C-alpha positions as CSV (number, residue, x, y, z in Angstrom):
1,M,0.0,0.0,0.0
2,T,1.2,3.5,-0.8
3,D,0.5,6.9,0.7
4,E,0.8,8.5,-2.8
5,I,-2.3,10.3,-4.1
6,P,-3.3,8.9,-7.5
7,P,-3.0,11.5,-10.3
8,T,-6.8,11.2,-11.0
9,A,-7.7,12.1,-7.4
10,F,-9.7,15.3,-7.0
11,S,-8.1,18.0,-4.8
12,D,-9.7,21.1,-3.4
13,P,-7.2,22.8,-1.0
14,V,-8.7,24.8,1.9
15,T,-6.9,27.5,3.9
16,V,-8.2,27.5,7.5
17,T,-8.6,31.1,8.8
18,A,-8.9,32.3,12.3
19,E,-12.7,32.9,11.7
20,M,-13.2,29.2,11.1
21,V,-11.8,28.2,14.5
22,D,-14.1,27.9,17.4
23,I,-13.6,28.6,21.1
24,Q,-12.1,25.1,21.6
25,G,-9.4,26.0,19.1
26,V,-10.5,23.6,16.3
27,V,-12.3,24.2,13.0
28,S,-16.0,24.5,13.9
29,N,-18.5,21.8,12.8
30,H,-20.3,24.4,10.8
31,E,-17.2,25.2,8.8
32,I,-16.3,21.5,8.3
33,V,-19.7,20.8,6.8
34,R,-19.5,23.9,4.7
35,I,-16.0,22.8,3.4
36,F,-17.3,19.3,2.6
37,V,-20.3,20.6,0.7
38,E,-18.1,23.1,-1.2
39,A,-15.6,20.4,-2.1
40,A,-18.3,18.0,-3.2
41,T,-19.8,20.7,-5.4
42,H,-16.4,21.5,-6.9
43,H,-15.8,17.8,-7.6
44,S,-19.1,17.4,-9.2
45,I,-18.5,20.4,-11.5
46,A,-15.1,19.1,-12.4
47,L,-16.8,15.9,-13.5
48,G,-19.2,17.9,-15.7
49,W,-22.3,17.8,-13.4
50,G,-22.8,21.4,-12.4
51,V,-25.1,23.2,-9.9
52,E,-27.7,23.8,-12.7
53,E,-28.3,20.0,-13.1
54,Y,-29.0,19.7,-9.4
55,H,-31.4,22.6,-9.4
56,R,-33.2,21.1,-12.4
57,L,-33.6,17.8,-10.6
58,G,-34.6,19.5,-7.3
59,A,-31.6,17.9,-5.7
60,W,-29.0,19.2,-3.3
61,W,-26.1,18.2,-1.1
62,M,-26.8,17.2,2.5
63,V,-24.8,15.7,5.3
64,R,-26.6,12.9,7.1
65,R,-24.2,12.5,9.9
66,H,-21.2,14.3,11.2
67,E,-19.2,13.2,14.2
């Protein structure tokens, strides 16, 4: 097994700012979910399935569980 990222892997780097950090000194749950949804949207667009297609279908991203 290798730790190398395959060349076909999707990457969407995020810079954590002070505003994203909560009182406990970690990225807040709200921000983590926002980052995940943003990355999923960017990945979908990169695959040719843009936001318009989701709107046309009445679909959207949702997080069922976050721990």
